[in-house]
C-alpha positions, 0 to 999 in steps of 0.5 A: 794795071792803070794809071795812077789816079789823078786828082779832079780828074772825072772817071770815065764819061761822068755818069758813074759814082765811086765808093771807095772803102775795104769792106768787100761787097757785091753787086746787089749790096746797098750801102746805108747810112748809120755805119761807122765812119772810116776816119772817126770810130765810133762815130755812125754816119748820118751819109753815104759818101761817093764821088766820080772821081777815081782819085778821091775813091782811091783815097777812100779804099785806102784810107778806110778803117779796117783789114785787108785791101781797098776796094772801089765799087760803082755804086747807083745812088738811090734817093737825092744826094748834094755836094759833100762840105766836108771836102767842097766848102772846106777844101776845094770850092766848086767841087772839083773832086765830085764828092757826093753824100746822100741820106739814102742808100747807095747800091753797088753795081760793080767793083773797078778791080784794074787800078793804081793807089797811091804812092807809099809816102803819099798815104804816109803823108795824108795819115799824118796830115789826118793825124794831125787835124785829129790832134788840134780837135779839128777832125770835124766831119759834118754830117 
């Protein structure tokens, strides 16, 4: 089994983009804008989000809506992309999470199967933090 994800550590040689989800996908599948947010049910997103860090992709896989296990896919953006302002400008200036978004599709090129998630306590704390944001009306996604 792989080591636990390290915050801000770029995956591999830095040329790989990752997307965490619970959806079962295959190489060649496209992730396109317009799907419901994993963090705000009923809110379709204009963007597809992805990262270059295993830690951020792991959070995506663990916090994604739906049943089943989390999955992390290697993806290739099919168009221009930008820093994700929901993370980079508000929480981590300079984009150390290497989090991005695109109005175009991203294509699945493979799946990472040897990754270790966060501890149950870390996931619980993150979920509690997200619930507190929602309770205060601060769970805004700049999309």
